[in-house]
N, C-alpha and C positions, 0 to 999 in steps of 0.2 A: 958366609954364605955363597958357594961356587954359582956360576954362571946358572947352568943348568936348575940349581936349586930355586934361585931367583927368578927364572923363568917358569918355574911348576908356579910359585907363591903368585907371579903375576897372571898366569893362564887360570886359575884357581878361582883368583877375586874375581877375575872377568866373568867367569860363567857364573857364579854365584850372583853376580849382579845382575846378568843379561839375560840368561836364560829363563825365558817363563815357566813357572811349576807346572803348568799345562805339557808343555815339553819334556818333563822327565818323567812321564808314565809310560810303561811298556806301551809298544803299538799294538793295536787290537786289531786293526782292519786297514784293509786297502787306503782308506781315507785318511789314516793317521799319516801317511807318508806323503812329502812334500816332493812330487817330479817336476817340477817347474814347465817349462813350454809357454805356448804363445795362448792356449787355451786353456790353462791349468787355473781351477777354480780353488782357494783358499777356504781349507775346512773350518778355520775361525783365524781370529785376528792373532792370538799368538803365536800360530803357525807361521804365518805373515811376519810379525815383527821378530821371529827368531831368523826366518830365514834373512830378511834385510839386515839385521845385526851382523850376522854370520859374515853377508856380502863385502858388508863396508871394511872388514878387518881382514879379508878373504879367507876365510874361515870353512868355507864351503869345499875348498881344494887345499889344506894349510901347508902342504907340500909342495905346492907348483910354487913356480917364480913369480914374483909380483907381476912383473910385465904380461902374465898370462891370466888375472886374476886370483892369484894364490895369496899365500902368507909368505911365502921363501923359507918355511922351517926346513931346517936339517934333518935326518933320519933321527937323532937324537930328540929333538923338540918334536918332532910329531909322534913320536910315541909317547911322550909325556902328553900330549895334547890328547891321544886317545885314552890313556887312562884317567885322564881328570874328566873325560865326558864319561868315562865307564863310572867312575865314584858318585858321580849325581844323578846316575842312569838318562842323561840328555838323549834325544832322539838326532838322528843325522839332520842336521838344517835342510838338507837336498840330497836327494837320493836321483842318481840317473846314468844310463848308461853312457853318456858323454863323459861322465866323471870316471867310471869303473872298468870302461873298454876303449871307447876311442879317444879320449883323453890320452892316456899313456901311448898311444900308437903316434897319435900329431905329433906328441913330445919329441918321439925318436925319429920318427920319417917325414914329419910335415914341413913345408917350407916357411920362413920367418912370417910371410903374409899370411900363410895359413893358422898357424899358431896365434896372432896375434887377432886374426878376425875371430874363429871360431873358439878358442879357449876362454876367451874371455866372456862371452855369450854362454857357454857352458858354466862356466865356475857362478856367474851370476844368474844363471835358472832361467834363461828367455828362450833356450831351445832344447826340444827334447828330442831324444834320437832313438832309432829303432836299428837292429842289426840284420841285413841282407846276405846269409849264408845259404841255409839249407835249400833243396828244392826237391819237389816232387821224385822220388828214386834216387837223392843225390842228399844224403843227410849225412852220417860222418864223413861218406866219402866225397871230398868238397873239390877232388879234383874232375870230378867228371860233370860237374856242374854246366847246364847250358845257355844260360843266361847271356845273351852277346849283344857286345856292342861295335857298331859299325862305324870304323873311323871316316867322319865325313869333312877333313880339315882341322877347323877350331871348333868342331865339338863330335859328341858320338851319339848315334842313334840306338838308344837299347830295347832289347825286346826281351820278354822271358817271363820267369813266374819263379817266385820264392815261397815257402811253406814256412810253418811254426815261426812266424814273426813276429815276436812279442810286443804288444803294442802298438804295432803297425797303424792303428786306426787311430791311436792319439800322437802320433809321434810327428815333429816339425819336419824333420830330415831325416835321411837313412845314409847306411855307410854299406856300401855294397860291393860284392865282389863279381865282376862281369868278366867273360870270356870276352877277350879283345883280340886274342891269335888264334884260329882252330887248326891249325895245323901244328901249334907246340901245346901238346896236353897239358902238362906239368907247368910250363912256366908262361904260359899265355892266357895268365890272368892278371887284372887290373881291380885294384882297391879306389871305387869312385865315390862320392858324397853329392847327394843331390835331393832339392826340398821334395817332401811328398805331395806339393802341390801343385807340382811342375805336370802341365797336362800329358795323359797318357799313365798314369800312377792311380791306382784303385785298389781298393783292400776288400777283404771278405772274413769277419770272425769265424773262429772253427770253435766250435761249443764242447768244453771239453766235460767228462765224467762228475765236475764239481760244479758245474751249472755254469762257471763262466765262463768269458771267453777273453783272456790274456793273449791268444796267440791268434794267428791271422793267416790266410793266402794274401798274397801281395802278386800284383800284375803289371807289368810294364809292355806298354804299346806306343812303340816309336817315340821313346822318350828320350827327349834331347838335354843332352849334358854336356856343359862347357868345359874344354880340357884342363882349365886351371883347377877344375874340382877334381882331380886324381891324387892319390898318396902314395908317395914313394915311385917307384922308377915303374913305365909302361912294362906291362906283362911278369912286372915282380910284385904283383899284390898279394903271392903267396906268404913271402916274406912279412907283410904287414899283419895278414891274416894269422899268420902262427903266432907271432909275439902278442896279438890281442886277445887270440884265445885263451894265452896264458892268464891274462889278467883278468877274463872273463870265468876262467875255472876257480880264480881266488875269491870273484865276486859271489860265485855259485856257492862256494864252500864258507863263506861267512855267514850264510843262514843257520849254519848248522850249531855251532855254539855260541853264537852272539847274544843269546835271552839267558843260557843257563835255566835256570829253575823259576826266573820271575813269574813266567805265564802260566806255570803248570802251579807254584804256589797259590796264585790266585785264585785259581779253580779249586784245590784244596780245601783252603779257607773256606769258601763257599760252602762247601760240601760238608762241612765241620770236621774234617781231618780224615784219615783214612787209617782204617782197621788192618785192612790186608797187609800181613807182613811182606808177602810177597812184593806188592806194588811198592810199598817202603823200600825195598831194597833195591828194586829196578830202578828209582827215582833217586838214591844215592848213589848209586854205579853212573846214572847218567849224566850227576855234577862232576864225578869223579871224571869222566869223559870230556866232559867239556871243557873243564877245566886243562886237562892235558892237550887238546885241541888246541885252545888257547894259546900254550907253551910251544907247542910246536909250531905253529904260526909266529910267534915271536923270534924263535930260534932261526926261523927261515928269513926273518927279515935282517935280523943278525949276521948270516951270512950273507946276503945280498950287499949290505954297505960294505963289507971285506972284501967281497966279491970272490965267495967260495961258495954259493948257491948252486947247487944242482938243478939242470933245465927241467926235470923232470918232477920236482917239488909241488909245481901247481898241480900236478897229476895227485899227487899224495893229497893233495887240502882237498881236491873236489873230492875224489873220493869218500876221505873220511868226513866231511863236511854234510855230503848228499847223507851219506847214512846215518849220522849223528840229527840231521834236522829230521828226516822219516823218523827217528825214534823218540824223537823230543813229541812229534805231533801225534804218534802211536799212544804214548803217556797221558797227553793231552786229554784222550779220547777216553782212556781209561780211567783217568781221574774225576773224567767229567760225568761217567756212570750213562745212566740210559739220557738223560738230557743233552747228551753231545750227540747223539744221533739225531736229535730233530733238526729238519732241514728248512724250517719257514718261520720260528717264534720267534718273536719279539726278545725274549730271555737268553737265545744265541744268537742276536743281533742277526738272524735272517740263514740262522743255521752255518755259521762262521766257523766252529771247531771241525764239522763232519767236512764242511767244502774245503778247508785250509788242509786236512788231512788227506782228503783224495789229491788235491794237487798237487803233494809233494810226492807221488807218484813219479810227476814227469821230472823230478829232479835226478833220476840216475840216467834219463835221456839227454836232457839238455844239457849245452855245453860238452859234448861229448861222452857217451854211454860209459857205464859204470864197467863194463867188461871192455871197452876201449881203456879206460884209465887205469884197469889192472894189467892188461898187456902193457902196455907202456912201462911202468913201475918194475912188472917181472922181467923185461927186456934191459931197461935203460939204469934201474938200480940195481936188481938183483942178479944180471947178467944172465938171467934163464935163456934157453935156446928157445928160437920160435919154433910153432907147431909144423 
């Protein structure tokens, strides 16, 4: 048995023995997701046990170094971990913007003190983050942001507003783009971290067509941010922001093909099958597309390992994953029939199918619009001329 085969056998045995049966069922709603954070309330004892067991072995962030709360897996081992998790349908023990976005940025740009302090808290699910990028009138055009940090020697005084701040009302901390040099439009931005309970920080949910309010307006009124809470160099926050955006787009893309036909199949079974041959063909095509998307993701990961990744690949993943996720929810609605249109019934868990379908409309906007993704792909991969 090779080292990797032995590793797979160990991981398989550990998962079989430690992943509770309840944590092997498809995620049905947001309460099934373990977000962590100071105020997080576990939905079930199984959810809590699953997180604690994974934290003890560094499995919430298996490819992070052990010094920062991870398991220290190399890329090949991390791939085996993902495959074995998928084999039993295990839910992620912890979902977090800290894991998907801030963590990779801190690993690359953070000081050793920042890595030890923040990454271990993220890995243990003790701190929940939100992202302060977009502003009113400054969505994809982040260079025009106006939130300003005035230098006061050992700290900044931050004033301004962010918008579309996902889960700002539930987050403990924010990673935030702040202008620290008004004279330098393109390089005068810094990447700051601060506690959402800091005096002067307030949030207001934005109600969406789905009826839910995951997005918020976030306001900063003379917020004091210590100088030690800057990531990367002063006025070079755009370097950190761009790196993080690549990981955000990979995270958003992951929603596209991660479940394949599991959730749709459950709906089909409840309805006694599907007689419509066109819908059956569309379901089969979706499964093929989901498998192709997963293969593309593995190919890109392998290219990253050998240093051959193209910097625009996250744009491809984000666009493809966005379209796939929207298609999946369209099929869920079609397979659910008239029942899927109900808005408040117990049978649909408060209209979850319809509300989730409406929520996917934001996928092609958040993290960079689909139009921007296609422009980047056209210019940087296909070498097409600009308009």
